[in-house]
C-alpha positions as CSV (number, residue, x, y, z in Angstrom):
1,M,0.7,-27.4,-11.3
2,A,3.1,-27.2,-8.3
3,P,2.0,-26.5,-4.7
4,H,2.8,-22.8,-4.1
5,L,2.5,-22.3,0.2
6,N,1.3,-18.7,0.9
7,Q,1.3,-18.1,4.6
8,R,-0.8,-16.1,6.6
9,L,0.6,-14.3,9.9
10,R,-1.2,-12.9,12.8
11,H,0.9,-10.4,15.0
12,D,0.1,-8.7,18.2
13,V,-1.7,-5.2,18.1
14,V,0.2,-2.4,18.6
15,F,-0.4,1.1,18.9
16,R,2.4,3.9,18.5
17,T,2.9,7.3,18.6
18,L,5.9,8.6,16.4
19,D,7.3,11.5,15.3
20,V,8.0,13.1,11.5
21,L,11.5,13.1,10.9
22,R,11.2,14.1,7.3
23,V,9.5,14.8,4.3
24,E,9.7,14.7,0.7
25,R,7.8,15.4,-2.6
26,L,8.7,12.2,-4.4
27,T,6.5,13.5,-7.4
28,P,3.5,15.8,-8.0
29,H,1.1,13.4,-6.5
30,M,3.3,11.7,-3.8
31,Q,4.5,12.8,-0.6
32,R,7.1,10.6,1.5
33,V,7.1,10.9,5.1
34,T,9.8,9.2,7.4
35,L,8.6,8.4,10.8
36,G,10.7,7.1,14.2
37,G,11.0,7.5,17.7
38,A,11.6,4.9,20.3
39,A,7.8,3.6,20.1
40,L,8.8,1.6,16.9
41,R,11.1,-0.8,18.8
42,G,9.5,-3.9,17.8
43,F,7.8,-3.1,14.9
44,R,7.7,-6.0,12.2
45,S,6.3,-5.8,8.4
46,P,7.1,-8.9,6.4
47,S,4.8,-8.6,3.6
48,P,4.9,-5.9,0.7
49,D,1.2,-5.0,1.1
50,D,1.2,-5.1,4.8
51,H,-1.3,-2.5,6.1
52,V,-1.3,-0.5,9.1
53,K,-3.9,1.9,10.9
54,L,-2.9,5.7,10.8
55,F,-4.5,7.8,12.8
56,F,-4.5,11.9,12.5
57,P,-5.1,14.9,14.7
58,N,-9.0,15.3,15.4
59,R,-10.5,18.5,14.4
60,A,-9.2,20.3,17.4
61,G,-6.0,19.5,16.2
62,Q,-5.3,16.6,18.9
63,L,-4.0,13.4,18.4
64,V,-6.1,10.7,19.9
65,P,-4.9,7.5,18.7
66,P,-7.1,4.0,20.9
67,T,-5.3,1.8,23.2
68,L,-5.9,-1.9,24.2
69,G,-8.0,-2.1,27.1
70,P,-10.0,-4.8,28.5
71,N,-12.6,-4.9,26.1
72,G,-10.5,-4.5,23.1
73,V,-9.8,-1.2,21.1
74,E,-10.6,1.8,22.9
75,F,-10.8,5.6,22.5
76,P,-10.4,7.7,25.3
77,A,-14.0,9.3,26.5
78,G,-14.7,12.5,25.9
79,L,-12.4,13.5,23.5
80,E,-13.3,12.9,19.7
81,P,-11.5,10.3,18.1
82,S,-8.8,10.7,15.6
83,P,-9.6,9.7,12.1
84,M,-8.1,6.5,10.7
85,R,-6.9,5.0,7.2
86,D,-4.9,2.3,6.0
87,Y,-1.5,2.7,4.7
88,T,1.6,0.4,3.3
89,P,4.7,0.7,5.3
90,R,7.0,1.7,2.3
91,H,10.1,0.8,4.3
92,H,11.5,-0.2,7.5
93,D,14.7,0.4,8.9
94,A,15.0,-1.2,12.5
95,E,18.8,-0.3,12.6
96,R,18.3,3.4,12.3
97,G,14.8,3.5,13.7
98,E,13.0,4.8,10.9
99,L,9.7,4.0,8.9
100,V,8.7,5.6,5.7
101,I,4.9,6.2,4.8
102,D,4.1,7.4,1.2
103,F,0.6,9.5,0.6
104,V,-1.1,9.8,-2.7
105,L,-1.9,13.5,-2.5
106,H,-5.5,13.4,-3.7
107,G,-8.7,14.8,-2.4
108,D,-9.6,16.5,1.0
109,G,-9.5,13.7,3.3
110,P,-8.1,13.9,6.7
111,A,-4.9,11.8,5.5
112,S,-4.1,14.1,2.1
113,I,-4.9,17.3,4.3
114,W,-2.4,15.8,6.8
115,A,0.5,15.2,4.4
116,W,0.2,18.2,2.5
117,Q,1.4,20.1,5.6
118,A,3.1,17.6,7.5
119,G,7.0,18.9,8.9
120,P,9.6,17.6,11.2
121,G,8.3,17.6,15.1
122,Q,4.7,16.5,14.4
123,Q,3.6,13.1,15.7
124,L,1.3,10.5,13.9
125,G,-0.7,7.4,15.6
126,I,0.0,4.6,14.3
127,G,-1.4,0.6,14.8
128,G,-0.5,-2.5,13.5
129,P,0.3,-4.5,11.0
130,R,-2.5,-6.9,12.6
131,G,-1.5,-9.7,9.9
132,S,0.5,-10.3,7.1
133,F,-0.2,-12.6,3.8
134,V,3.3,-13.5,2.8
135,V,2.7,-14.8,-1.3
136,A,5.0,-18.2,-1.7
137,D,8.4,-16.6,-3.3
138,D,8.5,-20.4,-6.0
139,F,6.1,-19.0,-8.4
140,D,7.7,-18.8,-12.0
141,H,6.4,-15.1,-13.1
142,Y,4.8,-12.4,-10.8
143,V,2.4,-9.9,-12.4
144,L,1.9,-6.7,-9.8
145,I,-1.2,-4.3,-10.9
146,G,-2.0,-1.4,-9.4
147,D,-2.6,2.6,-9.7
148,E,-0.9,5.0,-7.8
149,T,-1.7,3.6,-4.4
150,A,-0.2,0.4,-5.1
151,L,3.2,2.2,-5.8
152,P,4.4,1.8,-1.8
153,A,3.8,-1.8,-2.2
154,I,5.0,-2.0,-5.8
155,G,8.1,-0.6,-4.4
156,R,8.6,-3.2,-1.5
157,W,8.1,-6.2,-4.0
158,L,10.6,-5.2,-6.1
159,E,13.1,-4.7,-3.2
160,E,12.4,-7.5,-1.5
161,M,11.7,-10.5,-3.5
162,P,14.5,-12.8,-4.5
163,A,16.5,-11.6,-7.4
164,S,15.9,-14.3,-9.7
165,I,12.2,-13.8,-9.8
166,R,10.8,-12.6,-13.3
167,I,8.1,-9.5,-12.3
168,S,5.7,-7.6,-14.7
169,A,4.4,-4.5,-13.3
170,L,1.5,-2.6,-14.8
171,I,1.4,0.9,-12.9
172,E,-1.5,3.7,-13.6
173,I,-0.8,7.0,-12.5
174,P,-2.3,10.3,-13.2
175,E,0.7,11.9,-15.2
176,V,3.9,11.1,-16.4
177,Q,5.5,13.0,-13.9
178,D,4.5,10.6,-11.4
179,R,6.7,8.2,-12.6
180,Q,8.8,7.0,-9.8
181,S,12.3,5.6,-9.5
182,L,11.9,2.2,-8.8
183,P,14.4,-0.5,-7.7
184,A,15.8,-1.9,-11.0
185,R,16.3,-5.6,-11.1
186,T,16.6,-8.4,-13.7
187,G,13.7,-9.9,-15.1
188,L,11.8,-7.0,-14.6
189,D,9.5,-5.2,-16.9
190,I,7.1,-2.1,-16.0
191,T,4.6,-0.7,-18.1
192,W,3.5,3.0,-17.1
193,L,-0.1,4.3,-18.0
194,E,-1.1,7.6,-17.3
195,R,-4.3,8.8,-17.0
196,D,-3.7,12.3,-18.0
197,G,-6.5,14.1,-16.1
198,R,-9.2,11.2,-16.2
199,P,-10.8,10.0,-13.2
200,A,-9.0,7.0,-11.7
201,E,-12.7,5.3,-11.0
202,Q,-13.7,5.4,-14.9
203,E,-10.3,4.6,-16.3
204,G,-9.5,1.4,-18.0
205,L,-6.0,1.1,-18.6
206,L,-5.0,-1.3,-15.8
207,E,-7.6,-3.5,-17.6
208,H,-7.1,-3.4,-21.2
209,A,-3.3,-3.4,-20.3
210,L,-4.1,-7.0,-18.5
211,H,-6.3,-7.9,-21.3
212,A,-3.7,-7.6,-23.8
213,L,-0.6,-9.2,-21.4
214,P,0.5,-12.5,-22.8
215,T,0.4,-15.5,-20.7
216,P,3.5,-15.8,-18.9
217,P,5.2,-19.0,-19.3
218,G,5.1,-21.3,-15.9
219,D,3.0,-20.5,-12.6
220,T,1.8,-16.9,-12.3
221,F,0.7,-15.0,-9.5
222,Y,-1.0,-11.7,-10.0
223,W,-1.6,-9.3,-7.4
224,I,-3.9,-6.3,-7.8
225,A,-4.8,-3.1,-5.9
226,T,-6.3,-0.5,-6.7
227,E,-10.1,0.9,-6.9
228,S,-12.4,-1.6,-5.2
229,R,-14.8,-1.8,-8.1
230,R,-12.0,-2.1,-10.6
231,A,-9.8,-4.7,-8.3
232,R,-12.9,-7.3,-7.9
233,A,-13.6,-7.2,-12.0
234,M,-10.3,-7.8,-13.0
235,R,-10.3,-10.7,-10.1
236,Q,-13.4,-12.1,-11.6
237,W,-11.4,-11.6,-15.2
238,L,-8.8,-13.6,-13.7
239,D,-11.1,-16.5,-12.4
240,Q,-12.8,-17.1,-15.6
241,R,-9.8,-17.7,-17.7
242,G,-8.9,-20.6,-15.3
243,V,-6.2,-18.8,-12.8
244,P,-6.3,-20.4,-9.5
245,K,-7.7,-18.5,-7.0
246,D,-5.1,-18.5,-4.7
247,W,-2.8,-17.6,-7.4
248,I,-4.1,-14.2,-7.2
249,K,-4.5,-11.6,-4.4
250,A,-7.1,-8.5,-5.2
251,S,-7.6,-5.7,-2.7
252,G,-9.7,-2.4,-2.9
253,Y,-6.9,0.6,-1.5
254,W,-9.8,2.9,-2.1
255,K,-13.5,3.4,-3.3
256,A,-14.7,5.9,-5.8
257,G,-17.0,8.6,-3.7
258,P,-16.3,11.4,-1.4
259,D,-13.2,11.5,1.1
260,D,-11.9,8.8,-1.2
261,D,-8.5,8.9,0.6
262,E,-5.9,6.9,-0.9
263,D,-2.8,4.9,0.6
């Protein structure tokens, strides 16, 4: 087995307030919001599955993001803090000064509610990313496994990885209309799995597809992002089959339960 050097990078935490520039409905369950503004200067996101903290207006309609004070992260006294959620930057164009965030439209949490009504001229707070996990680009094969919350990261994987890399993607979505137009590339195999009304937390489409996937030749990196319990179970399944631990990254992008905003 050849050594594959994944990297963990740390970034200075910066809190920004950005303007909504454009809003686009990609699919029935996905809303794209493009943000911009002078505060975006210096933003970095070197890994496809980076996460930023998004800060939404509070119940009074006020945007109250934190700042960095002498004691660390601080919210202004006397005001209800903005609710926050983790999201993957879908695309960053430093030259144009734009940052794209894709929102899954699901449930009644603050992120989904905000995304439903978002329009140009509104503002959103953003913090981070605080760190990045950069996967080595010298594996023979990459298997990307995720539900609709993972689509922004999967899109970035397909755009940003070297063209010679072979990628298999297993993607679970609510319905066939939620299939997205993803970047085409040589050596890419995408399997779409539709739940068709079944609850995501009770579904097993990704698990069954992973279990049926032929073992790719050579060294394979597995990236998993879905409901927390399901991601953990798939990692355990790979562990039991002898896949090296540092050849797997499994993340719980959301947890089943009330107010389960999905990124």
